[in-house]
C-alpha positions as CSV (number, residue, x, y, z in Angstrom):
1,M,-23.6,-40.4,-19.1
2,V,-24.5,-36.9,-19.9
3,L,-26.6,-37.7,-23.0
4,E,-28.5,-40.4,-21.1
5,S,-28.9,-39.7,-17.3
6,L,-29.2,-35.9,-17.7
7,G,-31.4,-36.2,-20.9
8,G,-33.7,-38.7,-19.3
9,S,-34.2,-36.6,-16.2
10,L,-34.9,-33.4,-18.2
11,R,-37.3,-35.3,-20.5
12,G,-39.2,-36.6,-17.5
13,A,-39.7,-33.1,-16.2
14,L,-40.9,-31.9,-19.6
15,K,-43.3,-34.8,-20.0
16,K,-45.0,-33.8,-16.9
17,I,-45.6,-30.4,-18.3
18,A,-46.7,-31.9,-21.6
19,S,-49.3,-34.1,-20.0
20,A,-50.6,-31.5,-17.5
21,S,-54.3,-30.6,-18.1
22,R,-53.5,-27.0,-17.3
23,I,-50.3,-25.0,-16.7
24,D,-50.3,-23.4,-13.2
25,K,-47.7,-22.4,-10.5
26,Q,-47.9,-25.9,-9.0
27,V,-47.1,-27.6,-12.3
28,V,-44.3,-25.2,-13.1
29,D,-42.7,-25.5,-9.6
30,E,-42.7,-29.2,-9.8
31,A,-41.0,-29.3,-13.2
32,V,-38.5,-26.7,-12.1
33,R,-37.6,-28.7,-9.0
34,E,-37.0,-31.9,-11.3
35,I,-34.8,-29.7,-13.6
36,Q,-32.8,-28.6,-10.7
37,R,-32.1,-32.1,-9.4
38,A,-31.1,-33.2,-13.0
39,L,-28.6,-30.3,-13.4
40,L,-27.2,-30.6,-9.9
41,Q,-26.6,-34.3,-10.4
42,A,-24.7,-33.3,-13.7
43,D,-22.4,-31.2,-11.6
44,V,-23.8,-27.9,-12.8
45,N,-22.8,-24.9,-10.4
46,V,-25.6,-24.3,-7.8
47,K,-25.7,-20.6,-8.5
48,L,-26.2,-21.2,-12.2
49,V,-29.0,-23.7,-11.5
50,M,-30.8,-21.3,-9.2
51,N,-30.5,-18.5,-11.8
52,L,-31.9,-20.8,-14.5
53,S,-34.7,-22.0,-12.3
54,N,-35.8,-18.4,-11.5
55,R,-35.8,-17.4,-15.2
56,I,-37.9,-20.5,-16.2
57,R,-40.4,-19.9,-13.4
58,D,-40.7,-16.2,-14.1
59,R,-41.1,-16.5,-17.8
60,A,-43.4,-19.6,-17.6
61,L,-45.8,-17.7,-15.3
62,S,-45.7,-14.2,-16.9
63,E,-45.2,-14.5,-20.6
64,K,-48.0,-15.2,-23.0
65,P,-47.7,-18.1,-25.5
66,A,-46.8,-17.1,-29.0
67,P,-49.6,-17.4,-31.6
68,G,-50.2,-21.0,-32.6
69,M,-48.6,-22.3,-29.4
70,N,-50.5,-23.8,-26.4
71,P,-49.4,-23.1,-22.8
72,R,-47.7,-26.5,-22.6
73,E,-45.6,-26.0,-25.7
74,H,-44.8,-22.4,-24.5
75,V,-43.3,-23.6,-21.2
76,I,-41.3,-26.5,-22.9
77,N,-39.9,-23.9,-25.3
78,I,-38.9,-21.6,-22.4
79,V,-36.9,-24.5,-20.8
80,Y,-35.4,-25.2,-24.2
81,Q,-34.2,-21.6,-24.7
82,E,-33.0,-21.2,-21.1
83,L,-30.9,-24.5,-21.4
84,I,-29.3,-23.2,-24.6
85,N,-28.3,-20.0,-22.7
86,L,-26.9,-22.2,-19.9
87,V,-24.4,-24.1,-22.1
88,G,-23.5,-20.9,-24.1
89,K,-22.6,-20.3,-27.7
90,S,-20.1,-22.3,-29.7
91,S,-16.7,-21.2,-30.9
92,P,-16.7,-20.2,-34.6
93,V,-14.6,-22.7,-36.7
94,S,-14.6,-22.0,-40.4
95,L,-14.1,-24.6,-43.2
96,E,-11.0,-22.8,-44.7
97,K,-7.2,-23.0,-44.7
98,Q,-6.0,-22.8,-41.0
99,T,-3.6,-23.8,-38.4
100,I,-4.9,-25.2,-35.1
101,M,-2.9,-25.7,-32.0
102,L,-4.2,-28.1,-29.3
103,V,-3.3,-27.6,-25.6
104,G,-4.4,-29.5,-22.5
105,L,-3.5,-31.5,-19.4
106,Q,-2.3,-35.0,-19.7
107,G,-5.1,-37.6,-19.9
108,S,-7.7,-35.3,-21.4
109,G,-7.7,-37.3,-24.7
110,K,-5.8,-34.6,-26.6
111,T,-3.7,-37.0,-28.8
112,T,-6.8,-39.0,-29.9
113,T,-8.7,-35.6,-30.4
114,A,-6.0,-34.4,-32.8
115,A,-6.7,-37.4,-35.1
116,K,-10.4,-37.0,-34.8
117,L,-10.3,-33.4,-35.6
118,A,-8.2,-34.1,-38.7
119,T,-10.8,-36.7,-39.7
120,F,-13.6,-34.1,-39.1
121,F,-12.1,-31.6,-41.5
122,Q,-11.4,-34.4,-44.1
123,R,-15.1,-35.3,-44.0
124,K,-15.8,-31.8,-44.9
125,G,-13.6,-31.9,-48.0
126,L,-10.4,-30.2,-46.6
127,R,-7.0,-31.9,-46.6
128,S,-5.7,-32.3,-43.0
129,A,-2.2,-32.7,-41.6
130,V,-1.2,-33.5,-38.0
131,V,2.1,-32.4,-36.4
132,C,3.2,-34.2,-33.3
133,A,4.9,-31.5,-31.0
134,D,4.3,-33.6,-27.9
135,T,7.9,-34.5,-27.1
136,F,7.2,-35.1,-23.4
137,R,5.1,-38.3,-23.3
138,A,7.0,-41.3,-24.6
139,G,4.1,-42.9,-26.5
140,A,2.6,-39.8,-28.0
141,F,4.6,-40.2,-31.4
142,D,3.6,-43.7,-32.0
143,Q,0.0,-43.4,-30.9
144,L,-0.7,-40.3,-33.1
145,K,1.2,-41.7,-36.1
146,A,-1.0,-44.9,-35.9
147,L,-4.2,-43.0,-35.6
148,C,-3.3,-40.8,-38.5
149,E,-2.2,-43.6,-40.9
150,K,-5.4,-45.5,-40.1
151,Q,-7.5,-42.4,-41.1
152,G,-5.3,-41.6,-44.2
153,V,-4.1,-38.3,-42.6
154,F,-0.7,-36.8,-43.2
155,F,1.5,-37.1,-40.1
156,Y,4.8,-35.3,-39.1
157,G,6.9,-35.9,-36.1
158,E,10.4,-36.4,-35.0
159,K,10.7,-39.3,-32.6
160,G,13.3,-38.8,-29.9
161,N,13.8,-35.0,-30.7
162,P,13.0,-33.0,-27.4
163,D,12.8,-29.6,-29.1
164,A,9.0,-29.2,-29.5
165,P,9.2,-25.6,-31.0
166,A,11.6,-26.8,-33.8
167,V,9.5,-30.0,-34.5
168,A,6.4,-27.7,-34.8
169,R,8.2,-25.3,-37.1
170,R,9.4,-28.1,-39.4
171,G,6.1,-29.8,-39.2
172,L,4.3,-26.7,-40.5
173,E,6.7,-26.4,-43.4
174,A,6.1,-30.0,-44.4
175,S,2.3,-29.3,-44.1
176,R,2.1,-26.3,-46.4
177,K,0.2,-28.0,-49.2
178,Y,-2.5,-29.0,-46.7
179,D,-5.6,-27.0,-45.9
180,V,-5.7,-27.6,-42.2
181,A,-2.6,-28.2,-40.0
182,I,-3.3,-29.4,-36.4
183,V,-0.4,-29.1,-33.9
184,D,-0.6,-31.5,-30.9
185,T,1.4,-30.2,-27.9
186,A,2.5,-31.9,-24.6
187,G,0.4,-32.1,-21.6
188,R,1.2,-32.4,-17.9
189,H,-0.5,-33.5,-14.8
190,A,-0.9,-29.8,-13.8
191,L,-0.5,-26.4,-15.4
192,E,3.3,-26.2,-14.5
193,E,5.7,-23.4,-15.4
194,D,7.7,-25.5,-17.9
195,L,4.5,-26.5,-19.7
196,I,3.3,-22.8,-19.9
197,Q,6.9,-21.9,-21.2
198,E,6.8,-24.6,-23.9
199,M,3.3,-23.7,-25.0
200,M,4.3,-20.0,-25.4
201,E,7.3,-21.0,-27.5
202,I,5.3,-23.2,-29.7
203,D,2.6,-20.6,-30.0
204,A,5.3,-18.1,-31.2
205,V,6.4,-20.5,-33.9
206,V,3.0,-21.7,-35.0
207,T,1.0,-18.4,-34.9
208,A,-2.2,-20.5,-34.9
209,D,-5.6,-19.3,-36.1
210,H,-7.2,-21.3,-33.3
211,K,-5.9,-22.4,-30.0
212,L,-8.2,-25.1,-28.6
213,L,-8.1,-26.4,-25.1
214,V,-8.9,-30.1,-24.8
215,M,-10.7,-31.0,-21.5
216,D,-12.0,-34.2,-20.1
217,A,-15.8,-33.8,-19.3
218,A,-15.3,-35.7,-16.0
219,I,-13.6,-32.7,-14.3
220,G,-17.1,-31.1,-14.2
221,Q,-17.1,-27.5,-12.6
222,Q,-13.3,-27.5,-12.4
223,A,-13.4,-26.8,-16.2
224,S,-13.9,-23.2,-15.3
225,E,-10.5,-22.7,-13.5
226,Q,-8.7,-24.8,-16.1
227,A,-10.1,-22.8,-19.0
228,K,-9.2,-19.5,-17.3
229,A,-5.7,-20.7,-16.5
230,F,-4.9,-21.8,-20.1
231,N,-6.5,-18.7,-21.5
232,R,-4.2,-16.4,-19.3
233,A,-1.2,-18.6,-20.6
234,V,-1.8,-18.7,-24.3
235,G,-5.1,-17.0,-25.1
236,I,-7.3,-20.0,-26.1
237,T,-10.1,-19.4,-28.8
238,G,-12.2,-22.3,-27.8
239,V,-12.7,-25.6,-26.0
240,I,-13.0,-29.3,-26.9
241,I,-14.8,-31.3,-24.3
242,T,-14.0,-35.0,-24.6
243,K,-15.5,-38.2,-23.2
244,L,-19.0,-36.8,-22.8
245,D,-20.4,-40.2,-23.3
246,G,-18.7,-41.7,-20.2
247,T,-19.4,-39.2,-17.3
248,A,-22.4,-37.7,-15.5
249,K,-20.4,-34.5,-14.9
250,G,-20.5,-33.3,-18.6
251,G,-23.3,-30.7,-17.9
252,G,-21.0,-29.2,-15.2
253,A,-18.0,-28.9,-17.6
254,M,-20.1,-27.3,-20.4
255,S,-21.8,-24.8,-18.2
256,A,-18.5,-23.9,-16.5
257,V,-16.9,-23.1,-19.8
258,A,-19.8,-21.0,-20.8
259,E,-19.3,-19.0,-17.6
260,T,-15.8,-17.9,-18.6
261,N,-15.0,-16.0,-21.7
262,S,-14.4,-19.2,-23.6
263,S,-16.8,-21.3,-25.6
264,V,-17.2,-24.9,-26.7
265,A,-16.0,-25.7,-30.3
266,F,-16.3,-29.5,-30.4
267,I,-17.6,-32.4,-28.1
268,G,-16.3,-36.0,-28.0
269,V,-19.1,-38.4,-27.9
270,G,-17.4,-41.7,-28.4
271,E,-14.3,-43.8,-29.4
272,T,-14.5,-43.8,-33.2
273,P,-12.8,-41.2,-35.4
274,S,-16.3,-39.9,-36.4
275,D,-17.3,-39.3,-32.8
276,L,-16.2,-35.7,-32.6
277,E,-19.0,-33.3,-33.3
278,R,-19.1,-29.6,-33.9
279,F,-20.8,-28.2,-30.8
280,E,-23.9,-26.1,-31.5
281,A,-26.0,-25.3,-28.4
282,D,-29.4,-25.6,-30.0
283,R,-28.5,-29.0,-31.6
284,F,-27.0,-30.3,-28.3
285,I,-30.0,-29.3,-26.2
286,S,-32.6,-30.4,-28.8
287,R,-31.0,-34.0,-28.8
288,L,-30.7,-33.9,-25.0
289,L,-34.5,-33.2,-24.6
290,G,-35.4,-35.9,-27.1
291,M,-36.5,-33.4,-29.8
292,G,-34.0,-34.8,-32.3
293,D,-31.1,-33.2,-34.2
294,I,-32.2,-33.2,-37.8
295,K,-29.3,-30.9,-38.9
296,T,-26.5,-33.1,-37.7
297,L,-28.4,-36.1,-39.2
298,I,-28.5,-34.5,-42.6
299,E,-24.8,-33.6,-42.3
300,R,-23.9,-37.2,-41.5
301,A,-25.9,-38.4,-44.5
302,Q,-24.0,-35.9,-46.8
303,E,-20.6,-36.8,-45.5
304,T,-21.1,-40.6,-45.9
305,K,-22.7,-40.0,-49.4
306,V,-25.9,-41.8,-48.3
307,E,-28.0,-39.7,-50.7
308,D,-26.1,-41.2,-53.6
309,E,-27.2,-44.8,-52.5
310,V,-30.9,-44.1,-51.9
311,D,-33.2,-43.2,-54.8
312,V,-35.3,-40.5,-52.8
313,E,-37.5,-39.6,-55.8
314,A,-38.5,-43.3,-56.3
315,L,-39.3,-43.5,-52.6
316,M,-41.5,-40.4,-52.7
317,R,-43.4,-42.0,-55.6
318,G,-44.1,-44.9,-53.4
319,K,-41.8,-47.4,-55.0
320,F,-40.1,-49.1,-52.1
321,T,-38.7,-52.6,-52.6
322,L,-36.9,-54.9,-50.2
323,K,-33.7,-53.9,-52.1
324,D,-34.3,-50.2,-51.1
325,M,-34.9,-51.3,-47.5
326,C,-31.6,-53.2,-47.5
327,K,-29.8,-50.1,-49.0
328,Q,-31.4,-47.9,-46.3
329,M,-30.1,-50.3,-43.6
330,E,-26.6,-50.3,-45.0
331,A,-26.7,-46.5,-45.3
332,I,-27.7,-46.0,-41.6
333,N,-24.9,-48.4,-40.6
334,K,-22.4,-46.1,-42.5
335,M,-23.7,-43.0,-40.7
336,G,-22.6,-44.2,-37.3
337,P,-23.7,-46.2,-34.2
338,L,-27.4,-46.9,-34.2
339,K,-27.9,-45.4,-30.8
340,Q,-26.5,-42.1,-32.0
341,I,-28.6,-42.0,-35.1
342,M,-31.8,-42.8,-33.1
343,Q,-31.0,-40.0,-30.7
344,M,-31.0,-37.6,-33.7
345,L,-34.5,-38.5,-34.7
346,P,-37.4,-36.5,-33.1
347,L,-39.2,-39.6,-32.0
348,G,-42.5,-38.8,-30.3
349,G,-42.0,-35.2,-29.5
350,L,-39.9,-35.6,-26.3
351,G,-38.1,-38.7,-27.4
352,V,-38.2,-42.5,-26.7
353,D,-36.1,-43.7,-23.9
354,L,-34.5,-47.0,-24.8
355,S,-32.1,-48.9,-22.7
356,D,-28.7,-50.2,-24.0
357,Q,-30.4,-53.8,-24.2
358,E,-33.2,-52.5,-26.3
359,Y,-30.8,-50.7,-28.6
360,Q,-28.8,-54.0,-28.9
361,V,-32.0,-56.0,-29.6
362,T,-32.8,-53.5,-32.4
363,K,-29.4,-53.8,-33.9
364,D,-29.4,-57.6,-33.8
365,R,-32.8,-57.6,-35.4
366,L,-31.7,-55.4,-38.2
367,E,-28.7,-57.7,-38.7
368,K,-31.0,-60.7,-39.0
369,Y,-33.1,-58.8,-41.6
370,R,-29.9,-58.1,-43.6
371,V,-29.1,-61.9,-43.6
372,I,-32.7,-62.8,-44.6
373,M,-32.6,-60.5,-47.6
374,S,-29.2,-61.9,-48.8
375,S,-31.1,-65.2,-49.0
376,M,-33.7,-63.9,-51.3
377,T,-33.6,-64.0,-55.1
378,E,-33.4,-60.7,-57.1
379,A,-37.0,-61.1,-58.2
380,E,-38.1,-61.4,-54.6
381,L,-36.1,-58.3,-53.5
382,E,-37.8,-56.3,-56.3
383,D,-41.3,-57.6,-55.7
384,P,-42.0,-58.9,-52.1
385,K,-45.6,-59.8,-53.2
386,I,-44.3,-62.9,-55.0
387,I,-43.0,-64.3,-51.6
388,T,-45.4,-67.2,-50.8
389,A,-45.4,-69.6,-47.8
390,S,-43.2,-72.0,-49.7
391,R,-40.7,-69.2,-50.5
392,I,-40.7,-68.1,-46.8
393,K,-39.7,-71.7,-45.8
394,R,-36.8,-71.6,-48.4
395,I,-35.7,-68.2,-47.2
396,S,-35.9,-69.3,-43.6
397,R,-33.6,-72.3,-44.2
398,G,-31.2,-70.3,-46.3
399,S,-30.8,-67.6,-43.7
400,G,-30.9,-69.8,-40.6
401,T,-33.8,-67.8,-39.1
402,P,-37.3,-68.9,-38.0
403,P,-40.1,-68.4,-40.6
404,E,-41.8,-65.9,-38.2
405,V,-38.8,-63.6,-38.4
406,V,-39.1,-63.6,-42.2
407,R,-42.7,-62.7,-41.9
408,E,-41.8,-60.0,-39.5
409,L,-39.4,-58.5,-42.1
410,L,-42.1,-58.6,-44.8
411,K,-44.6,-56.9,-42.4
412,S,-42.1,-54.2,-41.5
413,H,-41.5,-53.6,-45.3
414,K,-45.1,-53.2,-45.9
415,A,-45.6,-50.7,-43.1
416,M,-42.6,-48.6,-44.4
417,Q,-44.0,-48.8,-48.0
418,K,-47.4,-47.6,-46.6
419,A,-45.8,-44.7,-44.6
420,L,-43.9,-43.5,-47.7
421,K,-47.0,-43.7,-49.9
422,G,-48.8,-41.4,-47.3
423,M,-46.0,-38.8,-47.7
424,R,-46.6,-38.5,-51.5
425,G,-49.5,-36.0,-50.9
426,M,-47.2,-33.6,-48.9
427,N,-46.4,-30.5,-51.1
428,K,-44.0,-27.8,-50.3
429,M,-46.5,-25.8,-48.3
430,G,-47.1,-28.8,-46.2
431,M,-43.4,-29.2,-45.5
432,K,-43.2,-25.5,-44.6
433,R,-46.1,-25.8,-42.1
434,M,-44.3,-28.8,-40.5
435,M,-41.0,-26.9,-40.3
436,K,-42.7,-23.8,-38.8
437,K,-44.4,-25.9,-36.2
438,F,-41.2,-27.7,-35.1
439,G,-38.8,-24.8,-35.9
440,P,-38.4,-23.6,-32.2
441,M,-37.5,-27.2,-31.1
442,M,-35.1,-27.8,-33.9
443,G,-33.0,-24.7,-33.5
444,G,-35.3,-22.3,-35.2
445,G,-34.3,-22.8,-38.8
446,G,-36.2,-25.7,-40.2
447,M,-34.8,-28.8,-41.7
């Protein structure tokens, strides 16, 4: 998987730099070789890898560190910047009234992406509509209709009507009152003449603001030729790379697109409707290197209204009850899979590598904590100090968990409360200093 195997290999190279007693040619060469191996295994073009390697080596050995940065941080920052250049800039997608046409080969995940894209805009406060102009694949109508109904998205299609341009035209007329209209078109096993002709006819009817090519990350370097071919046919404005969570070739697909005149607009990182993310090179590389992705984490919190459920001011005053802890756990659960959320946190500078088993253990432990807290009284949730040994026994019986797990929960709460009290002294200047220090690793802008 691109975010795990590639990210793990790159973090391994950077950790060697971070732990080196001094930065010299030998240390840089060794790190560059590891980066080369990681990128080649991710199916990145050999020529691109060699160019990247030469730039990293030249800059690391010739450039002087910026003020306040030691040589190790300087080299890590160079790697970060060059990897951003490798995957390229993102396609601009504005949050305003627009029409989007999706094109791509069969099996790329285009139909599912249409529903995910509609959900993305709805989470941003725009009303979305999806038009099924895929009259070639028999199951496209039913699949897209079911996905849209599940997400509360307006759907238009004409089952059995083979005239795709006419369906697209009537679909747009029916979608006029919506902010974003997404037109899903047919795919084929190859870019055939009849597919090109149909796309051009639909394009003439739709006059889309954006024409996005949907591609499976598993095609790797072939993404370059596919993007060029579709661009010649209909003039694409951006690319959506799907299934990044299920292939080791995602790095090749992303760098290949960057090599063309196209750029990536969105990436698919999972099966759920919320697993389509706006692609931004700095955020993507930051997460890949274990430096976190604070911007996306904040956006997720805003979209799921997490800030409405947690009293941040009370937390900063040091008031942190078990009830607050329970709310936080529920809020994190709403924001998405635990694994994704943890990858967005800048844990330990260059990240903490956890296996799927360790993530599952953490998830199971949090679920146990939730059950334990549901067995407590209101007074106990508000003031954990009153929980004595006899109360622990009662809570243990009520929740069906051993007493030591109840004690573990109380210990975790106490540690979190202590950490929050320690943050009370951080004023705005302290926050600014922290943002300045981590700015280059977080995409340059702060939190």
